[in-house]
Residue frames as qw, qx, qy, qz and C-alpha x, y, z in Angstrom:
[[0.065, -0.664, -0.554, -0.497, -19.59, -191.16, 1.82],
 [0.103, 0.082, -0.371, 0.919, -20.14, -187.87, 3.61],
 [0.183, 0.389, 0.677, -0.598, -23.24, -186.58, 5.40],
 [0.404, 0.440, -0.134, -0.791, -24.61, -184.76, 2.33],
 [0.369, 0.181, -0.821, -0.397, -24.46, -187.95, 0.27],
 [0.059, -0.201, -0.937, 0.281, -26.27, -189.83, 3.03],
 [0.286, 0.449, 0.394, -0.749, -29.03, -187.20, 3.18],
 [0.433, 0.379, -0.437, -0.691, -29.44, -187.32, -0.61],
 [0.263, 0.064, -0.950, -0.155, -29.59, -191.12, -0.59],
 [0.085, 0.315, 0.815, -0.479, -32.30, -191.09, 2.08],
 [0.339, 0.475, 0.156, -0.797, -34.38, -188.51, 0.23],
 [0.384, 0.326, -0.607, -0.614, -34.39, -190.35, -3.08],
 [0.889, 0.046, 0.189, -0.415, -36.70, -193.15, -4.05],
 [0.789, -0.139, 0.569, 0.186, -35.56, -196.58, -5.22],
 [0.696, 0.616, 0.283, 0.236, -35.66, -195.62, -8.90],
 [0.128, 0.960, -0.200, 0.150, -33.45, -192.64, -8.19],
 [0.690, -0.562, 0.432, 0.147, -30.89, -194.86, -6.48],
 [0.822, 0.312, 0.329, 0.344, -29.84, -196.05, -9.94],
 [0.303, 0.899, -0.029, 0.316, -28.85, -192.49, -10.83],
 [0.409, -0.834, 0.361, -0.081, -26.71, -192.25, -7.72],
 [0.825, -0.233, 0.468, 0.216, -24.95, -195.53, -8.44],
 [0.706, 0.566, 0.247, 0.348, -24.31, -194.54, -12.07],
 [0.215, 0.868, -0.109, 0.434, -22.77, -191.22, -11.06],
 [0.758, -0.627, 0.029, 0.175, -20.80, -192.47, -8.05],
 [0.040, 0.873, -0.476, -0.094, -17.24, -191.26, -7.77],
 [0.922, 0.261, -0.276, 0.073, -14.85, -193.73, -9.35],
 [0.770, -0.526, 0.139, 0.332, -11.71, -195.03, -7.70],
 [0.137, -0.768, 0.400, 0.480, -8.26, -193.79, -8.68],
 [0.352, -0.158, 0.814, 0.435, -7.48, -196.58, -11.11],
 [0.373, 0.619, 0.688, 0.069, -10.88, -196.35, -12.79],
 [0.117, 0.939, 0.058, -0.318, -10.32, -192.60, -13.22],
 [0.248, -0.606, 0.582, 0.482, -6.81, -193.15, -14.55],
 [0.364, 0.114, 0.847, 0.369, -8.01, -195.67, -17.11],
 [0.296, 0.760, 0.546, -0.191, -10.97, -193.45, -17.95],
 [0.035, 0.790, -0.200, -0.579, -8.74, -190.82, -19.54],
 [0.183, -0.252, 0.804, 0.507, -7.95, -193.29, -22.33],
 [0.228, 0.493, 0.829, 0.132, -11.60, -193.53, -23.39],
 [0.153, 0.818, 0.338, -0.439, -13.91, -191.06, -25.02],
 [0.565, 0.807, 0.136, 0.104, -13.46, -188.65, -27.89],
 [0.134, 0.891, -0.400, 0.165, -10.12, -187.34, -26.61],
 [0.880, -0.377, 0.287, 0.030, -8.75, -190.65, -25.40],
 [0.840, 0.407, 0.028, 0.358, -6.38, -190.93, -28.35],
 [0.130, 0.852, -0.275, 0.426, -4.54, -187.82, -27.12],
 [0.634, -0.624, 0.405, -0.212, -3.91, -189.52, -23.79],
 [0.961, 0.062, 0.218, 0.159, -2.63, -192.61, -25.60],
 [0.596, 0.673, -0.106, 0.425, -0.21, -190.52, -27.66],
 [0.183, -0.827, 0.354, -0.396, 1.01, -188.63, -24.58],
 [0.818, -0.429, 0.366, -0.110, 1.49, -191.89, -22.68],
 [0.919, 0.267, 0.118, 0.264, 3.39, -193.57, -25.54],
 [0.368, 0.772, -0.218, 0.471, 5.68, -190.55, -25.93],
 [0.459, -0.742, 0.358, -0.333, 6.19, -190.49, -22.17],
 [0.942, -0.189, 0.270, 0.055, 7.16, -194.18, -22.15],
 [0.765, 0.511, -0.007, 0.391, 9.59, -193.56, -25.00],
 [0.068, 0.834, -0.284, 0.468, 11.18, -190.58, -23.26],
 [0.685, -0.598, 0.355, -0.216, 11.49, -192.52, -20.04],
 [0.970, 0.056, 0.169, 0.167, 13.08, -195.50, -21.80],
 [0.601, 0.618, -0.112, 0.495, 15.65, -193.39, -23.63],
 [0.200, -0.820, 0.288, -0.453, 16.28, -191.35, -20.46],
 [0.845, -0.441, 0.291, -0.086, 16.84, -194.49, -18.39],
 [0.900, 0.265, 0.070, 0.339, 19.22, -195.85, -21.03],
 [0.320, 0.756, -0.192, 0.537, 21.15, -192.55, -21.05],
 [0.502, -0.735, 0.307, -0.337, 21.27, -192.61, -17.24],
 [0.965, -0.153, 0.181, 0.111, 22.64, -196.16, -17.36],
 [0.712, 0.499, -0.043, 0.492, 25.35, -195.00, -19.77],
 [0.072, -0.855, 0.205, -0.471, 26.05, -192.02, -17.49],
 [0.703, -0.612, 0.314, -0.179, 26.74, -194.23, -14.49],
 [0.938, -0.013, 0.238, 0.250, 29.11, -196.44, -16.50],
 [0.512, 0.762, -0.116, 0.379, 31.39, -193.70, -17.81],
 [0.733, -0.364, -0.186, 0.544, 34.74, -192.85, -16.31],
 [0.361, 0.060, 0.068, 0.928, 35.62, -189.53, -17.87],
 [0.060, 0.486, 0.419, -0.765, 33.89, -186.26, -17.02],
 [0.266, 0.304, -0.336, -0.851, 33.07, -185.04, -20.52],
 [0.330, -0.101, -0.868, -0.358, 31.44, -188.32, -21.49],
 [0.127, -0.408, -0.796, 0.429, 29.51, -188.29, -18.22],
 [0.171, 0.446, 0.150, -0.866, 28.18, -184.83, -19.08],
 [0.311, 0.168, -0.612, -0.707, 27.24, -185.96, -22.58],
 [0.369, -0.251, -0.882, -0.152, 25.13, -188.78, -21.10],
 [0.183, -0.362, -0.685, 0.605, 24.00, -187.15, -17.85],
 [0.180, 0.276, 0.056, -0.942, 22.44, -183.97, -19.18],
 [0.467, -0.012, -0.584, -0.663, 20.28, -185.68, -21.82],
 [0.377, -0.247, -0.884, 0.126, 19.29, -188.31, -19.23],
 [0.054, -0.353, -0.533, 0.767, 18.14, -185.64, -16.79],
 [0.302, 0.223, -0.169, -0.911, 16.27, -183.67, -19.45],
 [0.460, -0.054, -0.759, -0.458, 14.56, -186.76, -20.89],
 [0.313, -0.309, -0.848, 0.297, 13.50, -188.03, -17.47],
 [0.061, 0.349, 0.348, -0.868, 12.15, -184.60, -16.50],
 [0.380, 0.134, -0.405, -0.821, 10.24, -184.36, -19.79],
 [0.421, -0.176, -0.872, -0.177, 8.75, -187.82, -19.20],
 [0.174, -0.364, -0.710, 0.577, 7.66, -186.77, -15.72],
 [0.193, 0.285, 0.051, -0.937, 6.08, -183.55, -17.04],
 [0.440, 0.004, -0.634, -0.636, 4.12, -185.49, -19.65],
 [0.362, -0.277, -0.881, 0.131, 2.91, -187.96, -17.02],
 [0.080, -0.399, -0.523, 0.749, 1.80, -185.10, -14.77],
 [0.221, 0.101, -0.276, -0.930, 0.00, -183.39, -17.66],
 [0.409, -0.253, -0.792, -0.376, -2.64, -186.13, -17.51],
 [0.200, -0.304, -0.744, 0.561, -3.59, -185.37, -13.89],
 [0.234, 0.237, 0.139, -0.933, -5.64, -182.23, -14.68],
 [0.476, -0.018, -0.634, -0.609, -7.68, -184.31, -17.13],
 [0.404, -0.264, -0.862, 0.158, -8.58, -186.69, -14.31],
 [0.055, -0.318, -0.491, 0.809, -9.53, -183.79, -12.05],
 [0.338, 0.145, -0.228, -0.901, -11.70, -182.22, -14.77],
 [0.478, -0.136, -0.798, -0.341, -13.45, -185.57, -15.27],
 [0.268, -0.318, -0.779, 0.469, -14.20, -185.73, -11.53],
 [0.116, 0.296, 0.222, -0.922, -15.66, -182.22, -11.54],
 [0.421, 0.064, -0.500, -0.754, -17.77, -182.90, -14.63],
 [0.417, -0.215, -0.882, -0.047, -19.07, -186.14, -13.08],
 [0.143, -0.371, -0.645, 0.653, -20.12, -184.29, -9.91],
 [0.243, 0.237, -0.066, -0.938, -21.80, -181.52, -11.91],
 [0.460, -0.058, -0.710, -0.530, -23.77, -184.12, -13.87],
 [0.327, -0.290, -0.857, 0.274, -24.75, -185.76, -10.61],
 [0.027, 0.357, 0.396, -0.846, -26.04, -182.46, -9.25],
 [0.345, 0.137, -0.372, -0.851, -27.92, -181.74, -12.47],
 [0.442, -0.171, -0.841, -0.260, -29.64, -185.12, -12.32],
 [0.241, -0.363, -0.748, 0.501, -30.55, -184.67, -8.69],
 [0.132, 0.317, 0.146, -0.928, -31.93, -181.17, -9.31],
 [0.395, 0.027, -0.584, -0.709, -33.91, -182.39, -12.31],
 [0.409, -0.284, -0.867, 0.000, -35.45, -185.17, -10.22],
 [0.149, -0.353, -0.568, 0.729, -36.16, -182.75, -7.39],
 [0.218, 0.226, -0.074, -0.947, -37.97, -180.27, -9.65],
 [0.351, -0.113, -0.775, -0.514, -40.24, -182.97, -11.16]]
């Protein structure tokens, strides 16, 4: 907790402490699991399932790549493996901005609640 949070906590009454605890910043795993809930959670589920599929097929192709002896066969397995693994990584990273947006929205709501309480 930084100094601003401490000053806010001191200024608020006991009933307002509930607002602070409800809008506290979540840990990384709580944020990561939070993207699977809500009205757009199904999109995250679809992206994650596709990502798991791409990773599985890419890992299988990479396994085949490392067990080949001739160059042409190695290229036939190696290029798809690299592309599939990169696509899986890109899909996984596409979920990070959603987590960041959720953090920003949570902080904006926290400020709105604090300002509303302050103006009353």
